[in-house]
Structures are given as C-alpha cells and as structure tokens.
DOTI-539854 format. One record per residue (C-alpha): residue number from 1; x, y, z; residue in one letter. Coordinates in steps of 0.1 Angstrom, whole numbers, plus 5000, padded with zeros to 4 digits. Layout:
N
<resi->NUM	u->X	v->Y	w->Z	resn->A>
...
This chain:
322
<resi->1	u->4773	v->7229	w->1907	resn->M>
<resi->2	u->4805	v->7234	w->1886	resn->T>
<resi->3	u->4800	v->7238	w->1848	resn->I>
<resi->4	u->4831	v->7255	w->1835	resn->T>
<resi->5	u->4862	v->7234	w->1830	resn->G>
<resi->6	u->4845	v->7200	w->1831	resn->A>
<resi->7	u->4847	v->7196	w->1793	resn->G>
<resi->8	u->4876	v->7195	w->1769	resn->T>
<resi->9	u->4865	v->7219	w->1741	resn->N>
<resi->10	u->4868	v->7253	w->1758	resn->V>
<resi->11	u->4862	v->7286	w->1741	resn->R>
<resi->12	u->4875	v->7313	w->1764	resn->P>
<resi->13	u->4860	v->7348	w->1767	resn->L>
<resi->14	u->4880	v->7380	w->1765	resn->A>
<resi->15	u->4886	v->7400	w->1796	resn->P>
<resi->16	u->4854	v->7419	w->1805	resn->G>
<resi->17	u->4833	v->7398	w->1780	resn->Q>
<resi->18	u->4802	v->7378	w->1788	resn->R>
<resi->19	u->4780	v->7352	w->1771	resn->A>
<resi->20	u->4743	v->7358	w->1774	resn->R>
<resi->21	u->4715	v->7334	w->1765	resn->L>
<resi->22	u->4685	v->7355	w->1753	resn->L>
<resi->23	u->4651	v->7350	w->1739	resn->V>
<resi->24	u->4638	v->7373	w->1712	resn->G>
<resi->25	u->4605	v->7376	w->1694	resn->D>
<resi->26	u->4595	v->7381	w->1658	resn->I>
<resi->27	u->4576	v->7413	w->1666	resn->D>
<resi->28	u->4608	v->7431	w->1676	resn->G>
<resi->29	u->4600	v->7433	w->1713	resn->G>
<resi->30	u->4628	v->7437	w->1739	resn->E>
<resi->31	u->4648	v->7404	w->1743	resn->P>
<resi->32	u->4646	v->7385	w->1776	resn->R>
<resi->33	u->4677	v->7375	w->1794	resn->L>
<resi->34	u->4677	v->7338	w->1805	resn->V>
<resi->35	u->4712	v->7332	w->1817	resn->Y>
<resi->36	u->4747	v->7348	w->1815	resn->E>
<resi->37	u->4782	v->7339	w->1824	resn->T>
<resi->38	u->4817	v->7354	w->1823	resn->A>
<resi->39	u->4835	v->7321	w->1826	resn->D>
<resi->40	u->4835	v->7308	w->1789	resn->S>
<resi->41	u->4813	v->7309	w->1758	resn->A>
<resi->42	u->4778	v->7295	w->1756	resn->L>
<resi->43	u->4770	v->7286	w->1721	resn->E>
<resi->44	u->4742	v->7275	w->1697	resn->A>
<resi->45	u->4709	v->7273	w->1716	resn->P>
<resi->46	u->4682	v->7247	w->1707	resn->N>
<resi->47	u->4646	v->7249	w->1720	resn->W>
<resi->48	u->4631	v->7216	w->1731	resn->S>
<resi->49	u->4599	v->7206	w->1711	resn->P>
<resi->50	u->4578	v->7207	w->1743	resn->D>
<resi->51	u->4589	v->7243	w->1750	resn->G>
<resi->52	u->4604	v->7235	w->1784	resn->R>
<resi->53	u->4641	v->7237	w->1778	resn->W>
<resi->54	u->4669	v->7256	w->1761	resn->L>
<resi->55	u->4700	v->7236	w->1752	resn->V>
<resi->56	u->4734	v->7251	w->1747	resn->V>
<resi->57	u->4770	v->7239	w->1746	resn->N>
<resi->58	u->4798	v->7252	w->1768	resn->Q>
<resi->59	u->4833	v->7238	w->1772	resn->D>
<resi->60	u->4825	v->7207	w->1751	resn->G>
<resi->61	u->4795	v->7198	w->1773	resn->L>
<resi->62	u->4758	v->7201	w->1765	resn->L>
<resi->63	u->4737	v->7220	w->1791	resn->L>
<resi->64	u->4700	v->7226	w->1795	resn->R>
<resi->65	u->4681	v->7253	w->1814	resn->I>
<resi->66	u->4644	v->7260	w->1818	resn->P>
<resi->67	u->4633	v->7282	w->1789	resn->A>
<resi->68	u->4614	v->7305	w->1813	resn->G>
<resi->69	u->4643	v->7312	w->1836	resn->S>
<resi->70	u->4659	v->7345	w->1844	resn->S>
<resi->71	u->4691	v->7354	w->1863	resn->P>
<resi->72	u->4669	v->7365	w->1892	resn->A>
<resi->73	u->4658	v->7329	w->1896	resn->D>
<resi->74	u->4693	v->7317	w->1904	resn->G>
<resi->75	u->4688	v->7286	w->1882	resn->V>
<resi->76	u->4720	v->7271	w->1868	resn->L>
<resi->77	u->4721	v->7250	w->1837	resn->P>
<resi->78	u->4721	v->7212	w->1841	resn->E>
<resi->79	u->4748	v->7192	w->1824	resn->V>
<resi->80	u->4733	v->7166	w->1801	resn->I>
<resi->81	u->4749	v->7131	w->1804	resn->D>
<resi->82	u->4763	v->7126	w->1768	resn->T>
<resi->83	u->4779	v->7092	w->1775	resn->G>
<resi->84	u->4814	v->7104	w->1781	resn->G>
<resi->85	u->4816	v->7129	w->1752	resn->I>
<resi->86	u->4832	v->7160	w->1766	resn->T>
<resi->87	u->4843	v->7177	w->1733	resn->D>
<resi->88	u->4810	v->7184	w->1717	resn->A>
<resi->89	u->4809	v->7215	w->1694	resn->N>
<resi->90	u->4781	v->7239	w->1685	resn->N>
<resi->91	u->4763	v->7216	w->1661	resn->D>
<resi->92	u->4735	v->7198	w->1680	resn->H>
<resi->93	u->4698	v->7192	w->1673	resn->V>
<resi->94	u->4669	v->7175	w->1691	resn->L>
<resi->95	u->4647	v->7149	w->1675	resn->S>
<resi->96	u->4611	v->7160	w->1666	resn->P>
<resi->97	u->4598	v->7140	w->1696	resn->D>
<resi->98	u->4624	v->7156	w->1719	resn->G>
<resi->99	u->4636	v->7122	w->1731	resn->A>
<resi->100	u->4670	v->7122	w->1714	resn->T>
<resi->101	u->4698	v->7147	w->1712	resn->L>
<resi->102	u->4721	v->7145	w->1682	resn->Y>
<resi->103	u->4755	v->7161	w->1684	resn->L>
<resi->104	u->4788	v->7166	w->1666	resn->S>
<resi->105	u->4819	v->7157	w->1686	resn->A>
<resi->106	u->4857	v->7162	w->1684	resn->G>
<resi->107	u->4861	v->7128	w->1667	resn->D>
<resi->108	u->4845	v->7142	w->1636	resn->G>
<resi->109	u->4814	v->7121	w->1640	resn->H>
<resi->110	u->4777	v->7126	w->1648	resn->I>
<resi->111	u->4764	v->7108	w->1679	resn->H>
<resi->112	u->4730	v->7103	w->1694	resn->A>
<resi->113	u->4722	v->7104	w->1731	resn->V>
<resi->114	u->4689	v->7103	w->1751	resn->P>
<resi->115	u->4678	v->7138	w->1760	resn->F>
<resi->116	u->4675	v->7126	w->1796	resn->T>
<resi->117	u->4711	v->7115	w->1794	resn->G>
<resi->118	u->4728	v->7081	w->1788	resn->G>
<resi->119	u->4751	v->7062	w->1765	resn->P>
<resi->120	u->4761	v->7077	w->1732	resn->A>
<resi->121	u->4756	v->7059	w->1699	resn->R>
<resi->122	u->4777	v->7069	w->1669	resn->R>
<resi->123	u->4755	v->7076	w->1638	resn->V>
<resi->124	u->4780	v->7084	w->1610	resn->T>
<resi->125	u->4803	v->7063	w->1590	resn->N>
<resi->126	u->4841	v->7062	w->1585	resn->D>
<resi->127	u->4849	v->7078	w->1551	resn->R>
<resi->128	u->4881	v->7084	w->1532	resn->G>
<resi->129	u->4906	v->7088	w->1519	resn->P>
<resi->130	u->4919	v->7112	w->1546	resn->G>
<resi->131	u->4901	v->7127	w->1575	resn->P>
<resi->132	u->4864	v->7134	w->1570	resn->F>
<resi->133	u->4844	v->7155	w->1595	resn->R>
<resi->134	u->4807	v->7156	w->1600	resn->H>
<resi->135	u->4790	v->7188	w->1613	resn->F>
<resi->136	u->4753	v->7182	w->1621	resn->L>
<resi->137	u->4726	v->7208	w->1614	resn->H>
<resi->138	u->4692	v->7193	w->1607	resn->G>
<resi->139	u->4668	v->7164	w->1613	resn->V>
<resi->140	u->4639	v->7156	w->1590	resn->S>
<resi->141	u->4603	v->7161	w->1603	resn->P>
<resi->142	u->4598	v->7123	w->1606	resn->D>
<resi->143	u->4631	v->7120	w->1626	resn->G>
<resi->144	u->4645	v->7095	w->1601	resn->L>
<resi->145	u->4672	v->7115	w->1584	resn->T>
<resi->146	u->4700	v->7139	w->1595	resn->L>
<resi->147	u->4715	v->7166	w->1573	resn->S>
<resi->148	u->4751	v->7176	w->1578	resn->Y>
<resi->149	u->4781	v->7193	w->1563	resn->V>
<resi->150	u->4809	v->7169	w->1553	resn->G>
<resi->151	u->4844	v->7184	w->1554	resn->V>
<resi->152	u->4867	v->7167	w->1530	resn->E>
<resi->153	u->4904	v->7172	w->1524	resn->P>
<resi->154	u->4914	v->7186	w->1490	resn->H>
<resi->155	u->4948	v->7198	w->1477	resn->G>
<resi->156	u->4965	v->7192	w->1509	resn->G>
<resi->157	u->4939	v->7212	w->1529	resn->D>
<resi->158	u->4920	v->7191	w->1555	resn->E>
<resi->159	u->4892	v->7217	w->1553	resn->W>
<resi->160	u->4893	v->7218	w->1515	resn->G>
<resi->161	u->4857	v->7210	w->1505	resn->Y>
<resi->162	u->4825	v->7215	w->1525	resn->R>
<resi->163	u->4795	v->7198	w->1510	resn->N>
<resi->164	u->4760	v->7187	w->1522	resn->I>
<resi->165	u->4751	v->7151	w->1529	resn->F>
<resi->166	u->4723	v->7132	w->1546	resn->T>
<resi->167	u->4724	v->7100	w->1567	resn->V>
<resi->168	u->4697	v->7079	w->1584	resn->P>
<resi->169	u->4694	v->7088	w->1620	resn->S>
<resi->170	u->4694	v->7051	w->1629	resn->A>
<resi->171	u->4727	v->7047	w->1609	resn->G>
<resi->172	u->4732	v->7036	w->1573	resn->G>
<resi->173	u->4747	v->7049	w->1540	resn->P>
<resi->174	u->4754	v->7086	w->1535	resn->D>
<resi->175	u->4739	v->7104	w->1505	resn->T>
<resi->176	u->4758	v->7133	w->1490	resn->R>
<resi->177	u->4736	v->7162	w->1479	resn->L>
<resi->178	u->4762	v->7187	w->1467	resn->T>
<resi->179	u->4796	v->7182	w->1451	resn->D>
<resi->180	u->4812	v->7216	w->1445	resn->T>
<resi->181	u->4843	v->7235	w->1457	resn->P>
<resi->182	u->4819	v->7263	w->1468	resn->A>
<resi->183	u->4816	v->7261	w->1506	resn->P>
<resi->184	u->4782	v->7252	w->1520	resn->A>
<resi->185	u->4769	v->7250	w->1556	resn->D>
<resi->186	u->4738	v->7249	w->1579	resn->G>
<resi->187	u->4715	v->7224	w->1561	resn->P>
<resi->188	u->4681	v->7222	w->1577	resn->E>
<resi->189	u->4649	v->7205	w->1566	resn->F>
<resi->190	u->4618	v->7226	w->1563	resn->T>
<resi->191	u->4589	v->7215	w->1586	resn->P>
<resi->192	u->4570	v->7199	w->1556	resn->D>
<resi->193	u->4602	v->7180	w->1546	resn->G>
<resi->194	u->4600	v->7193	w->1511	resn->D>
<resi->195	u->4632	v->7214	w->1512	resn->W>
<resi->196	u->4666	v->7217	w->1528	resn->I>
<resi->197	u->4677	v->7252	w->1535	resn->L>
<resi->198	u->4714	v->7261	w->1537	resn->F>
<resi->199	u->4740	v->7288	w->1530	resn->N>
<resi->200	u->4766	v->7286	w->1503	resn->S>
<resi->201	u->4791	v->7306	w->1483	resn->E>
<resi->202	u->4777	v->7291	w->1451	resn->H>
<resi->203	u->4780	v->7318	w->1424	resn->G>
<resi->204	u->4798	v->7342	w->1447	resn->A>
<resi->205	u->4819	v->7368	w->1430	resn->A>
<resi->206	u->4842	v->7373	w->1460	resn->T>
<resi->207	u->4854	v->7347	w->1486	resn->P>
<resi->208	u->4832	v->7344	w->1517	resn->G>
<resi->209	u->4801	v->7360	w->1502	resn->H>
<resi->210	u->4776	v->7334	w->1514	resn->A>
<resi->211	u->4739	v->7336	w->1506	resn->Q>
<resi->212	u->4709	v->7315	w->1514	resn->L>
<resi->213	u->4697	v->7287	w->1492	resn->F>
<resi->214	u->4672	v->7258	w->1492	resn->R>
<resi->215	u->4671	v->7224	w->1474	resn->M>
<resi->216	u->4650	v->7193	w->1475	resn->R>
<resi->217	u->4661	v->7165	w->1498	resn->P>
<resi->218	u->4675	v->7147	w->1468	resn->D>
<resi->219	u->4697	v->7177	w->1459	resn->G>
<resi->220	u->4676	v->7189	w->1429	resn->S>
<resi->221	u->4659	v->7223	w->1423	resn->E>
<resi->222	u->4686	v->7245	w->1437	resn->L>
<resi->223	u->4671	v->7279	w->1443	resn->T>
<resi->224	u->4687	v->7311	w->1457	resn->R>
<resi->225	u->4668	v->7328	w->1484	resn->L>
<resi->226	u->4688	v->7359	w->1492	resn->T>
<resi->227	u->4710	v->7382	w->1471	resn->S>
<resi->228	u->4724	v->7412	w->1488	resn->D>
<resi->229	u->4757	v->7428	w->1499	resn->E>
<resi->230	u->4757	v->7412	w->1534	resn->R>
<resi->231	u->4771	v->7377	w->1542	resn->V>
<resi->232	u->4741	v->7355	w->1552	resn->N>
<resi->233	u->4744	v->7323	w->1572	resn->W>
<resi->234	u->4725	v->7295	w->1590	resn->F>
<resi->235	u->4688	v->7297	w->1578	resn->P>
<resi->236	u->4664	v->7283	w->1604	resn->H>
<resi->237	u->4628	v->7276	w->1593	resn->P>
<resi->238	u->4602	v->7282	w->1619	resn->S>
<resi->239	u->4581	v->7252	w->1631	resn->P>
<resi->240	u->4550	v->7266	w->1614	resn->D>
<resi->241	u->4569	v->7270	w->1581	resn->G>
<resi->242	u->4561	v->7307	w->1579	resn->G>
<resi->243	u->4595	v->7323	w->1584	resn->H>
<resi->244	u->4632	v->7318	w->1581	resn->I>
<resi->245	u->4655	v->7333	w->1607	resn->L>
<resi->246	u->4692	v->7338	w->1599	resn->F>
<resi->247	u->4724	v->7356	w->1610	resn->I>
<resi->248	u->4740	v->7382	w->1588	resn->S>
<resi->249	u->4776	v->7394	w->1588	resn->F>
<resi->250	u->4790	v->7426	w->1574	resn->P>
<resi->251	u->4800	v->7426	w->1537	resn->P>
<resi->252	u->4835	v->7411	w->1531	resn->G>
<resi->253	u->4833	v->7387	w->1560	resn->T>
<resi->254	u->4848	v->7352	w->1553	resn->E>
<resi->255	u->4833	v->7323	w->1572	resn->G>
<resi->256	u->4812	v->7328	w->1603	resn->H>
<resi->257	u->4837	v->7343	w->1628	resn->P>
<resi->258	u->4832	v->7352	w->1665	resn->A>
<resi->259	u->4832	v->7387	w->1679	resn->D>
<resi->260	u->4816	v->7407	w->1651	resn->R>
<resi->261	u->4788	v->7431	w->1648	resn->D>
<resi->262	u->4760	v->7410	w->1634	resn->V>
<resi->263	u->4723	v->7412	w->1626	resn->V>
<resi->264	u->4695	v->7387	w->1630	resn->L>
<resi->265	u->4672	v->7388	w->1600	resn->R>
<resi->266	u->4638	v->7374	w->1593	resn->L>
<resi->267	u->4622	v->7366	w->1560	resn->M>
<resi->268	u->4589	v->7350	w->1549	resn->D>
<resi->269	u->4594	v->7314	w->1537	resn->S>
<resi->270	u->4573	v->7323	w->1506	resn->A>
<resi->271	u->4600	v->7349	w->1496	resn->G>
<resi->272	u->4605	v->7386	w->1498	resn->G>
<resi->273	u->4631	v->7409	w->1513	resn->A>
<resi->274	u->4643	v->7401	w->1548	resn->P>
<resi->275	u->4639	v->7426	w->1577	resn->R>
<resi->276	u->4663	v->7432	w->1605	resn->D>
<resi->277	u->4653	v->7421	w->1640	resn->L>
<resi->278	u->4683	v->7426	w->1662	resn->L>
<resi->279	u->4719	v->7439	w->1660	resn->A>
<resi->280	u->4745	v->7429	w->1685	resn->F>
<resi->281	u->4781	v->7418	w->1691	resn->F>
<resi->282	u->4782	v->7381	w->1684	resn->G>
<resi->283	u->4787	v->7357	w->1654	resn->G>
<resi->284	u->4801	v->7322	w->1658	resn->Q>
<resi->285	u->4779	v->7305	w->1685	resn->G>
<resi->286	u->4751	v->7330	w->1684	resn->S>
<resi->287	u->4727	v->7312	w->1661	resn->L>
<resi->288	u->4744	v->7281	w->1646	resn->N>
<resi->289	u->4715	v->7257	w->1650	resn->V>
<resi->290	u->4677	v->7260	w->1650	resn->N>
<resi->291	u->4665	v->7278	w->1681	resn->S>
<resi->292	u->4629	v->7285	w->1673	resn->W>
<resi->293	u->4603	v->7281	w->1701	resn->S>
<resi->294	u->4574	v->7256	w->1693	resn->P>
<resi->295	u->4550	v->7285	w->1689	resn->D>
<resi->296	u->4571	v->7300	w->1661	resn->S>
<resi->297	u->4569	v->7334	w->1678	resn->R>
<resi->298	u->4602	v->7334	w->1698	resn->H>
<resi->299	u->4638	v->7323	w->1692	resn->F>
<resi->300	u->4669	v->7319	w->1714	resn->A>
<resi->301	u->4703	v->7333	w->1707	resn->Y>
<resi->302	u->4736	v->7342	w->1724	resn->V>
<resi->303	u->4754	v->7375	w->1724	resn->D>
<resi->304	u->4789	v->7383	w->1737	resn->Y>
<resi->305	u->4791	v->7419	w->1750	resn->P>
<resi->306	u->4823	v->7434	w->1762	resn->V>
<resi->307	u->4827	v->7460	w->1789	resn->G>
<resi->308	u->4790	v->7465	w->1798	resn->R>
<resi->309	u->4773	v->7463	w->1832	resn->P>
<resi->310	u->4762	v->7428	w->1843	resn->L>
<resi->311	u->4726	v->7439	w->1849	resn->D>
<resi->312	u->4702	v->7463	w->1833	resn->G>
<resi->313	u->4718	v->7468	w->1799	resn->D>
<resi->314	u->4696	v->7464	w->1768	resn->P>
<resi->315	u->4700	v->7431	w->1750	resn->A>
<resi->316	u->4713	v->7445	w->1717	resn->G>
<resi->317	u->4697	v->7469	w->1693	resn->T>
<resi->318	u->4661	v->7463	w->1683	resn->R>
<resi->319	u->4646	v->7473	w->1650	resn->F>
<resi->320	u->4610	v->7484	w->1647	resn->T>
<resi->321	u->4585	v->7463	w->1628	resn->R>
<resi->322	u->4573	v->7479	w->1596	resn->P>
C-alpha cells in the first residue's frame, strides 16, 4: 500500500531523519512506539473516542492506524477517504461520537468528512476583505461548535492577525472571541464546555513569548494559566478534565517551529506548576491537536529523531514523577 506521495501537502524529512508515532503516559513510563517512517513527516495525532485508532496527517492525507499497533506487527496506516481533499494540514479533530472528522485544508477552510470516509462538506464561510484562513483546533463536548484560529491580513501581511473564533459544526455564522494583534492559537474546549484553552502572546514583553490562557466560550473571563520563561503552546485538556498537556519550546522561540528540542509538560486543570514529562527533538507536528486517550492516562505524539538507529532507541528523555 503506497502512502507517501499520494497527497499534495508534503513535508519532507532531512537525510537520516525519521517521524515516529509514539504513545506516552502521564506517570512518566517509557513511551511505546506505534509506527515510524523515513519517507516524510507524520503530524498531529488524534485518538479516536472509542480508543481504537490514532489519526495522523502525512503529505496532505489523513491516515489512521490501530492504537495498539507496534512496528513488529507490520501494520501500515490506512488512508481515510476525505472526499478528494489531498492538501489537509495538521489541524484536524474528531467529533465526540467519533463519527465525523473535521479538518483544515489548503483552501483555507474547515471541512467535515465521515470518519469511515466519504464526501467532504465545507463548514466555514467566505470572509473578507482579503484572504482569510481557518485553522481548526477544537470541538465542543456536544459536538455543535468548532473553535478555530482565523488568520486575517493586516498592513500588507496576509498572516497579520491571528484571533480565535467559533462556528457551528453544521455551518452558520462565525463568532469572534478575540480581537487583538497579539497572536493566538490552539483553542480547545474543556470537557465540561465551560472554557476554551489556548496559547497567546497577550501581554508578552518579547515577540513569540506565548503562554497558556483560558476564557469562557463567549470570550469573557480571560485568565492566564502559565507564566514562565519557556514558550508554551497547544494546551490539550484530558477527557476527564483533570489535566492539561502542552508542548513547550525553549525561551526566545518565535512561533511553533519544527526541528527543535522541546518538552511535553503536564499541569493540573485546577492550577499549579507544570511538570515535565518528555524531552525530545520535535516541535511543529508533534502535538498540534488533542491526542489524549479516552482513559486520560495516555497521549500520542510524534518525534523526529535524526541519525539514530531504526530499532531499540529510547523514545526521548523521560522525567521521573515527583
């Protein structure tokens, strides 16, 4: 079965580099390797609500593989029929019932397809003036609302403003939740639907210094969740509402670039200092969307090691649980 090269949004790997889909756990145990490739980048795993599948994108296609797989099984990912969309990016989520896969595509819009495969339905609206891009990150617990980052041109820059919006999953009017030049990203609903978590440079003293925030689904009660020297991105609430998993870049990082030494961090939803779970070579594509397992004990991620043996190497650096 050929996977690489069938899509139109290819992210190549460097010579000697691999993309590895792994499963970690919140107790700091050794990660489990699910699948690896040296062809092109895997990105942004989701875990299906029934616990059976992991979903990733590669080359503009969306793939799924049994969550319990290992390389020894010889199982290849299956290409999901996305109704002719071959330029999907790393912003995709599953509906709470697992029946629908929502994805962002190269046309700048969010689309819905059956998880079993089939025709695509465009969800988002044409906006203007100028190009407007929609980057999906969350779906509400009742499945009725999607949260996304809207990229709007400003001052001659097509990527000028990055704010947070919602839109009905069935289609309908958008709702703007933020309106600021401070870049924001990664909006996700908490499992109770009471909050949207996201990262933002709101109040940052230096460019790129993103921290984690939350707000109500109507945009009120903005609250800062982290305040440290690292650059924190993509907060993912666990299904049981107990934890927030996120990816952290070194101080001074701007954006969420690929091929960096990064750390996965875990914090209690109720607050408190985060603790480090895993350190590895990754970044963009490693943890862009929610990848929690249904039991809230495990999570999927992708790393991109260079120049290491294909088999038997540790899956990054583990930190001990305090």
